[in-house]
C-alpha positions in Angstrom: -52.7 15.4 -24.6 -51.9 12.7 -27.2 -49.4 15.0 -28.9 -47.6 15.7 -25.6 -47.3 12.0 -24.5 -44.4 11.1 -26.9 -42.5 14.2 -25.7 -43.0 13.4 -22.0 -42.0 9.7 -22.6 -38.9 10.8 -24.6 -37.9 13.3 -21.9 -38.3 10.6 -19.2 -36.2 8.2 -21.2 -33.4 10.8 -21.6 -33.5 11.4 -17.8 -33.3 7.6 -17.1 -30.4 7.2 -19.6 -28.5 10.1 -18.0 -29.0 8.6 -14.5 -27.7 5.2 -15.7 -24.7 6.9 -17.3 -24.0 8.8 -14.1 -24.0 5.7 -11.9 -22.1 3.4 -14.3 -18.4 3.1 -13.1 -15.7 4.0 -15.6 -13.3 1.3 -17.0 -10.6 1.9 -14.4 -13.1 1.5 -11.5 -14.3 -1.8 -13.0 -10.8 -3.5 -12.9 -9.2 -1.5 -10.1 -7.9 -3.3 -7.0 -10.0 -3.6 -3.8 -8.3 -2.1 -0.8 -8.3 -4.1 2.4 -7.5 -1.5 5.1 -6.4 -1.7 8.7 -4.9 0.8 11.2 -1.3 0.7 12.3 -0.9 -2.2 14.7 -3.8 -4.1 13.3 -3.5 -7.1 11.0 -5.3 -7.3 7.7 -5.6 -10.3 5.4 -5.9 -10.1 1.6 -6.2 -13.1 -0.7 -2.4 -13.5 -0.9 -1.0 -11.7 2.1 -1.5 -11.1 5.9 0.3 -8.0 7.1 0.4 -5.4 9.8 2.4 -2.3 10.3 4.2 -2.3 13.7 6.0 1.0 13.5 6.8 3.9 11.2 9.4 6.7 11.6 11.2 9.3 9.7 15.0 9.2 9.6 17.6 11.6 8.2 19.8 8.6 7.4 19.4 4.8 6.9 22.2 2.4 7.6 22.7 -1.2 6.7 25.6 -2.3 9.0 26.1 -5.7 7.4 26.6 -4.2 4.0 28.5 -1.2 5.2 26.0 1.0 3.3 24.2 4.2 4.3 22.3 7.1 2.7 21.2 10.4 3.9 17.9 12.0 3.0 14.2 12.2 4.1 13.5 8.5 4.7 10.3 6.9 5.9 11.1 3.6 7.5 8.1 1.2 8.1 8.3 -2.0 10.1 6.0 -4.6 8.7 5.0 -8.1 9.9 3.8 -10.3 7.1 3.0 -14.0 6.4 1.3 -16.1 3.7 -2.4 -16.9 4.4 -2.9 -20.0 2.3 0.2 -21.1 0.3 3.9 -20.2 0.2 4.0 -20.3 -3.6 4.9 -16.9 -4.8 4.4 -15.5 -1.3 6.3 -12.3 -0.9 5.7 -8.6 -1.0 6.7 -7.6 -4.5 5.4 -4.1 -4.6 5.3 -1.7 -1.7 4.1 1.8 -2.4 3.3 4.9 -0.4 0.5 7.1 -1.7 0.7 10.7 -0.7 -2.1 12.7 -2.3 -1.8 12.1 -6.0 1.9 11.1 -5.7 3.0 7.4 -5.5 6.4 6.4 -4.1 7.8 2.9 -4.4 9.9 1.4 -1.6 13.6 1.9 -2.2 15.6 -0.9 -3.7 18.9 0.8 -2.6 19.2 -0.8 0.9 19.9 -4.5 0.7 18.0 -5.2 4.0 14.4 -4.9 3.0 11.2 -6.9 3.2 10.5 -6.5 -0.5 10.8 -9.9 -2.2 11.6 -11.7 1.1 9.9 -15.1 1.1 6.8 -15.3 3.4 5.9 -18.5 5.3 2.6 -20.0 6.2 2.0 -19.7 9.9 5.2 -17.9 10.6 5.6 -14.1 10.7 8.4 -12.4 8.8 9.4 -9.1 10.3 11.2 -6.6 8.2 11.4 -3.0 7.1 10.5 -0.9 4.0 12.4 2.3 3.4 10.9 5.1 1.3 13.2 7.8 0.1 10.9 10.9 0.0 11.4 14.5 -1.2 12.1 16.9 1.7 8.6 18.5 1.5 6.9 15.1 2.2 6.9 15.0 6.0 3.3 15.8 6.9 -0.3 15.0 5.8 -2.1 11.8 5.1 -0.5 8.8 3.3 -1.4 5.2 2.6 1.0 2.3 2.6 -0.1 -0.3 0.0 1.3 -3.8 -0.2 0.7 -6.5 -2.8 2.3 -9.8 -3.9 2.2 -8.8 -7.5 4.9 -6.6 -9.0 2.3 -4.8 -11.1 -0.7 -3.1 -9.6 -3.3 -5.7 -9.0 -6.4 -5.7 -11.2 -9.5 -7.3 -9.8 -7.5 -8.4 -6.7 -7.1 -7.0 -3.3 -4.3 -4.9 -1.8 -3.3 -4.4 1.8 -3.7 -0.7 2.7 -2.6 1.0 5.9 -3.3 4.7 6.4 -0.5 6.8 8.0 -0.5 10.3 9.5 2.9 11.5 8.5 2.8 14.5 10.7 2.4 12.4 13.8 5.4 10.1 13.1 8.6 10.6 15.1 11.9 11.6 13.4 15.3 10.2 14.3 18.7 11.0 13.0 19.6 7.5 11.9 17.9 4.1 11.6 19.7 0.7 11.2 18.0 -1.7 8.8 18.3 -5.4 9.4 17.5 -8.4 7.2 13.9 -9.7 7.5 13.6 -12.4 10.2 11.1 -15.1 11.0 9.3 -15.2 14.3 6.5 -17.3 15.6 3.2 -15.4 16.0 
């Protein structure tokens, strides 16, 4: 029995070490952002942003009448209401992405009328649109809209995330985009 005891203890230590290794998060998980989720129509607050998605629709064309600009394609246009939760310093949506499976699409910078980089106010809602120019095959399935006030993906910070069912969204031939506007909540 004395000769078997070291082997049993050694085996137990190997099992414990394997279990600790299995449950230890990888480096990306340690510094990755925390998602603050809410459904369409519900408001969610992160450390630097309060936002809700009012509407989302597919369009075959987006038009900015004030700039006399338009573009055809497979566009996802999302109406977002946002404000600053604590301070107006650096309060704006700097990065808006749409995650579809393992693909990430950034909000288009082509239309001039967009909520990206529009200043957000404390206690006042800013309503605006985000336009995503998507490949033709992206029109169904699950997606997630992610909003942050940092241009780079936040590390050790939170991100507003709103799940979208792309297959249930309506499609229209054309959508007019307007500049973001302030409104009282």
